C-alpha positions as CSV (number, residue, x, y, z in Angstrom):
1,M,0.0,0.0,0.0
2,T,1.0,3.6,-0.5
3,S,2.7,5.5,2.2
4,T,1.5,8.9,0.9
5,P,0.6,11.1,3.9
6,K,-3.1,11.2,4.6
7,Q,-5.4,13.9,6.0
8,N,-6.7,12.6,9.3
9,V,-10.2,13.6,10.5
10,Y,-11.0,12.8,14.1
11,V,-14.7,12.4,15.0
12,S,-15.4,12.9,18.7
13,G,-18.0,14.4,21.0
14,L,-20.8,13.4,23.3
15,P,-22.6,10.1,23.5
16,R,-25.8,9.7,21.6
17,S,-25.0,12.8,19.5
18,G,-24.6,11.5,16.0
19,S,-20.9,10.6,15.8
20,T,-21.7,7.2,14.2
21,L,-24.0,8.9,11.7
22,M,-21.4,11.5,11.0
23,C,-18.8,8.8,10.2
24,Q,-21.4,7.0,8.1
25,L,-22.1,10.1,6.0
26,L,-18.4,11.1,5.7
27,G,-17.8,7.6,4.3
28,H,-20.0,8.3,1.3
29,H,-17.4,10.6,-0.2
30,P,-15.1,8.6,-2.7
31,D,-12.0,10.2,-1.2
32,V,-12.8,9.4,2.5
33,Y,-12.1,6.1,4.3
34,S,-14.4,5.8,7.3
35,I,-14.9,2.5,9.1
36,V,-17.7,4.1,11.3
37,H,-17.2,2.1,14.4
38,S,-14.9,3.4,17.2
39,S,-11.1,2.9,17.0
40,P,-8.7,2.1,19.8
41,L,-6.0,4.4,18.3
42,C,-6.7,7.2,20.8
43,Q,-6.3,4.8,23.8
44,I,-3.2,3.3,22.3
45,L,-1.5,6.7,22.1
46,E,-2.5,7.6,25.6
47,Q,-1.4,4.3,27.1
48,T,1.9,4.6,25.2
49,R,2.5,8.0,26.7
50,Q,1.8,6.6,30.2
51,T,4.0,3.6,29.6
52,V,7.1,5.5,28.5
53,S,6.6,8.2,31.1
54,D,6.7,5.5,33.8
55,N,9.6,3.6,32.4
56,P,12.8,4.2,34.4
57,F,15.1,3.2,31.6
58,F,13.4,5.5,29.1
59,L,13.6,8.4,31.7
60,S,17.3,7.7,32.2
61,Q,17.8,8.2,28.4
62,L,16.1,11.6,28.7
63,D,18.6,12.5,31.4
64,V,21.5,11.7,28.9
65,D,20.2,13.4,25.8
66,F,16.7,14.8,26.1
67,E,16.4,16.4,22.6
68,T,17.4,13.2,20.7
69,V,15.3,10.8,22.8
70,N,12.3,13.2,22.7
71,A,12.6,13.5,18.9
72,R,12.7,9.7,18.6
73,L,9.5,9.4,20.6
74,L,7.8,12.0,18.4
75,N,8.8,9.9,15.4
76,V,7.3,6.8,16.9
77,Y,4.0,8.5,17.6
78,R,3.8,10.1,14.1
79,G,4.8,6.8,12.5
80,L,1.9,5.1,14.3
81,L,-0.5,7.7,13.1
82,R,0.8,7.4,9.5
83,S,0.6,3.6,9.5
84,W,-2.6,3.1,11.3
85,F,-4.8,3.2,8.2
86,E,-2.2,2.0,5.7
87,E,-4.7,-0.5,4.3
88,T,-6.4,2.3,2.3
89,D,-5.2,4.4,-0.5
90,K,-7.8,7.0,0.0
91,P,-6.3,10.4,0.9
92,I,-8.6,11.2,3.9
93,V,-9.2,8.8,6.8
94,V,-11.7,9.2,9.6
95,D,-11.0,7.9,13.1
96,K,-13.8,7.9,15.7
97,N,-13.3,8.0,19.4
98,R,-15.0,9.9,22.2
99,D,-11.7,10.7,23.8
100,W,-10.1,12.6,20.9
101,V,-11.4,16.0,22.3
102,R,-9.5,15.3,25.5
103,M,-6.3,14.5,23.5
104,V,-6.6,17.5,21.2
105,E,-3.3,19.2,22.3
106,M,-1.4,16.0,21.9
107,L,-2.9,15.7,18.4
108,N,-1.9,19.2,17.6
109,L,1.7,18.3,18.2
110,L,1.6,14.9,16.4
111,D,-0.6,15.8,13.5
112,P,-0.6,19.6,12.9
113,N,-2.9,19.3,9.9
114,F,-5.6,17.4,11.6
115,R,-9.3,18.2,11.6
116,M,-11.7,17.3,14.4
117,V,-15.5,17.1,14.2
118,V,-17.1,17.3,17.6
119,C,-20.7,16.0,17.7
120,I,-23.0,17.6,20.4
121,R,-26.6,17.4,21.4
122,D,-29.0,19.0,23.9
123,L,-27.8,17.3,27.1
124,K,-31.3,16.6,28.3
125,Q,-32.1,14.7,25.1
126,I,-28.9,12.7,25.6
127,F,-30.1,11.7,29.0
128,G,-33.6,11.0,27.5
129,S,-32.0,8.8,24.8
130,I,-30.1,6.8,27.4
131,E,-33.2,6.4,29.5
132,Q,-35.1,5.2,26.5
133,Q,-32.6,2.4,25.9
134,H,-32.6,1.6,29.7
135,R,-36.4,1.1,29.6
136,R,-35.9,-1.5,26.8
137,T,-33.2,-3.4,28.7
138,R,-34.3,-3.3,32.4
139,L,-33.1,-6.9,33.0
140,I,-29.5,-5.8,32.3
141,D,-27.7,-3.3,34.5
142,F,-25.3,-0.6,33.4
143,P,-21.6,-1.5,34.0
144,D,-21.7,1.4,36.5
145,H,-24.7,-0.3,38.3
146,M,-27.0,2.6,37.8
147,A,-30.2,0.6,37.1
148,P,-31.5,0.6,40.7
149,H,-31.1,4.4,40.9
150,S,-33.9,6.9,40.3
151,A,-33.8,8.9,37.1
152,L,-32.2,11.8,39.0
153,G,-29.6,9.4,40.5
154,R,-28.8,8.0,37.0
155,S,-28.4,11.6,35.7
156,K,-26.0,12.5,38.5
157,A,-23.9,9.3,37.7
158,L,-23.9,10.0,34.0
159,F,-22.9,13.7,34.4
160,K,-20.2,13.3,37.1
161,E,-16.6,14.3,36.3
162,D,-15.7,10.8,34.9
163,G,-19.2,9.8,33.9
164,V,-20.3,8.5,30.5
165,V,-21.6,12.0,29.6
166,G,-19.6,14.1,32.1
167,G,-16.2,12.9,30.9
168,P,-16.4,14.0,27.3
169,L,-18.5,17.0,28.4
170,R,-15.6,18.3,30.6
171,A,-13.2,17.8,27.7
172,I,-15.4,20.0,25.5
173,E,-15.7,22.6,28.2
174,N,-11.9,22.7,28.5
175,M,-11.7,23.6,24.8
176,Q,-12.7,27.1,25.9
177,D,-9.3,27.5,27.6
178,I,-7.2,26.8,24.5
179,D,-5.6,30.0,23.2
180,D,-4.2,28.5,20.0
181,E,-6.2,30.1,17.3
182,Q,-5.0,27.6,14.6
183,L,-6.2,24.7,16.7
184,R,-9.6,26.3,17.1
185,L,-9.8,26.7,13.3
186,Q,-9.2,22.9,13.0
187,T,-12.1,22.0,15.3
188,C,-15.8,22.2,14.4
189,Y,-19.0,21.4,16.3
190,V,-22.0,19.8,14.8
191,P,-25.3,19.6,16.8
192,F,-27.2,16.4,16.3
193,E,-30.5,18.3,15.9
194,C,-29.1,20.1,12.8
195,L,-27.6,17.0,11.3
196,V,-30.8,15.0,11.3
197,R,-33.0,18.0,10.4
198,E,-31.0,19.3,7.5
199,P,-28.4,16.6,6.6
200,E,-27.7,17.8,3.1
201,K,-27.0,21.3,4.2
202,V,-25.0,20.3,7.2
203,M,-22.9,17.7,5.4
204,G,-22.4,20.2,2.6
205,L,-20.8,22.6,5.1
206,V,-18.7,19.8,6.7
207,F,-17.3,18.6,3.4
208,Q,-16.6,22.2,2.4
209,W,-14.8,22.8,5.7
210,L,-12.7,19.7,4.9
211,G,-11.8,21.1,1.5
212,L,-13.9,18.5,-0.3
213,E,-16.6,18.8,-3.0
214,P,-19.8,17.5,-1.4
215,P,-20.8,14.2,-3.0
216,P,-24.4,13.3,-3.9
217,I,-25.9,11.4,-1.0
218,D,-29.3,9.7,-0.9
219,F,-30.2,10.2,2.7
220,T,-33.0,7.6,2.4
221,S,-30.6,4.9,1.3
222,L,-27.4,5.1,3.3
223,T,-24.6,2.5,3.3
224,V,-24.5,0.5,6.5
225,T,-21.1,-0.9,7.6
226,Q,-19.9,-2.8,10.6
227,T,-21.8,-2.2,13.8
228,E,-20.3,-1.8,17.3
229,S,-21.3,-2.4,20.9
230,D,-21.3,0.5,23.3
231,S,-20.1,-1.7,26.1
232,H,-16.6,-0.2,26.0
233,Y,-18.2,3.2,26.8
234,R,-20.2,1.7,29.8
235,F,-23.5,1.5,28.0
236,K,-25.5,-1.7,27.8
237,Y,-27.0,-1.8,24.3
238,P,-25.8,-2.2,20.7
239,H,-25.1,0.8,18.6
240,T,-27.3,0.7,15.5
241,Q,-26.8,2.2,12.1
242,F,-29.7,2.9,9.8
243,T,-30.2,3.1,6.1
244,A,-32.1,6.4,6.4
245,I,-31.9,9.4,8.7
246,L,-34.6,9.2,11.3
247,D,-36.4,12.2,12.8
248,A,-35.0,13.1,16.2
249,R,-37.9,12.3,18.6
250,E,-38.3,14.4,21.7
251,H,-37.5,12.3,24.8
252,F,-39.3,12.8,28.1
253,V,-37.0,14.2,30.8
254,P,-38.2,14.5,34.4
255,E,-38.3,18.0,35.8
256,R,-35.8,17.3,38.5
257,V,-33.4,15.9,36.0
258,S,-33.9,18.9,33.7
259,L,-33.2,21.4,36.5
260,F,-30.1,19.4,37.6
261,I,-28.7,19.5,34.0
262,D,-29.4,23.2,33.7
263,S,-27.7,24.0,37.0
264,Q,-24.6,21.9,36.1
265,C,-24.2,22.8,32.5
266,R,-25.3,26.4,31.9
267,W,-22.0,27.1,30.0
268,F,-22.9,24.4,27.4
269,Y,-26.3,26.0,26.5
270,E,-24.8,29.5,26.5
271,W,-22.0,28.3,24.1
272,F,-23.9,26.1,21.8
273,Y,-27.7,26.7,22.1
274,Q,-28.2,30.3,23.1
275,N,-29.8,31.2,19.8
276,G,-30.8,27.7,18.8
277,P,-28.5,24.9,17.6
278,K,-26.3,25.6,14.6
279,P,-23.1,24.1,13.2
280,M,-19.9,25.9,14.3
281,L,-17.4,25.6,11.4
282,P,-14.5,28.0,11.7
283,G,-13.9,29.9,8.5
284,L,-17.5,29.3,7.2
285,E,-19.4,31.3,9.7
């Protein structure tokens, strides 16, 4: 296979916010390689960093010649990124993982030309979507053992600092603290509500932002690829792809849960939903 450098597009964001659908739609472009299901590449990079940082022999090498050893390490990371999708000749590859937002500064060093698509959604509707799946599978507990909790108890578990929703949400919140303007230009945000309501318009903007001519897509006859289980992300139900984009139904959210989310996540609504949801694509606004 060719070793020609590829443009990497990292798809990340909140759970139940359309990242699978985004990858599915990106894959309809003839120049884009998108396997849709989540990749372990992000965790491999993070675990590698932890391993070498805890290795006494490696640390001793830094003592001897920091610049050379650090440069070698950078080459190893970049070599891994270059070779990860070597099975394809397509010039653009998509890698999906919810943790990419948290790793954005590391990516900026390793892959300066990266693009990141962050999928978001009204947080109350994320909770409502999770609750809907819970009602379908009451005989199975969450890996976090939230099933016996009340709806409010489950919302607090989901939105805690390291919770299924709270973890990626904190990473998105921290993007506000990044002062690198170029990095900001390489990150866009796509609300689920916009994607399912106006898929042709939104994907046209996304492809334009990526420097691609939007391909013709029949949104009632989409290509379905491999499916994945959400068990890795501490959910308890399979992640389904569809051949057509479905309307986003309004999920019921108890008042106490709604008030809790409002109190904890005011910044989110001020940043993304103050004037209604809309895609945030730097350079196209």
